[in-house]
N, C-alpha and C positions, 0 to 999 in steps of 0.2 A: 505495499499499503505507502501507491506516495504524500509527504507532511505536505503541509501549506506555509509556504513563510509568511508570517505574517509579525513585520518588523515596525511596522508604522503607530504609530500611540493613537490615528486613530480608528484599530482592529479596538481595542477595549474603553467601557465607559467607565468611568471611575465614583460614576453619584448614583446610577441608578442598575441594581441585576431585572433584564422583562427575566421571564418564561422562555428558555430553545425552543425553538418552531420545530427540532427535530427532536430532541428527549425529552421537549418537557419542563425538563429544571431548568430555573435559576442563573442566570445565567453574564459575567458585566460586558464577554464580549458581541461583537461584531462583528460581519460580514462587511464588503464594501461597498455592499446598501444597506450597510445601517440593520439586519439583518439580525433577529437576534440569536444569537448560535456559535456552541464548543467548539472547539477551534476540531478538537475529536473531532463532535457529528460531522460538520464537513468535512474534512477528510475519510471518516465512511462512505457518506453521501456521495462524495465524486470515484472511488473506492465500486460502487452496489452501480450509480451509472454511468460506465465509462461509456455511453449512444448520447449525453448530454451534450448540447456547444459546447463548443470549444472556445475560449481566452486564449489570445496569442498576442504576445508584442514582438511586431515582429519578425521570427520563426521560432521565438522561445514560445511551447506550449505552457498559459503557465493555468493548465487550472481549468474546470470548465466556468462553467458564464457564470452560473448564481456562485461558486465559492471559486474563487482562484487567488496563486501568489500576490506580492507584492509585484506587483512593475520594477522592474529597474531600474535604479538611480540614474542619471546623466550628470548630475552634480557634484557628486566624491568624483576625488580628481583617482584617476588610476594610474600614473606613467612616473617614473619612476625619478627623481631632480637628481641629477649628475652634481656633485661638488668641484668647484675646483683645483684641480692637483694644485698641489704646492711643492713650490722645490726639493728637496731631500738639504737636514742644516750641514754646516759644515762642519768636517771633521775633527776637532779636536786634542788636545792630548791632554791626561790629567796628572798636573805635577802635587803632587802631598809633600809637607814635609818631614821629616827627616826627623828621627826620634833616639837621642841615641840612649842602650837602654845603658840602668849601673849594671854593672857586674855581683856580687857579693861576694 
């Protein structure tokens, strides 16, 4: 069974639990259409209805139109920034002070 990716805070209603549309128990979770539903109930519904119309973002299948993943965000930078290379420091000789030992 494929798991849904619901990272957006809009899926969570922190003020009110409503009855899940699928199991009838209270839930703070909401689908993309604000339908009250547990995430696991939505995943089970998607698994039981493979023929349901699909929701796509580009070429990616994000699930059914009723319950689907959050669309990928393009606002996050995915490129790696290269730092400028610094020249290696000049080698230096280390000069330690000489200490004389006292003989016993």
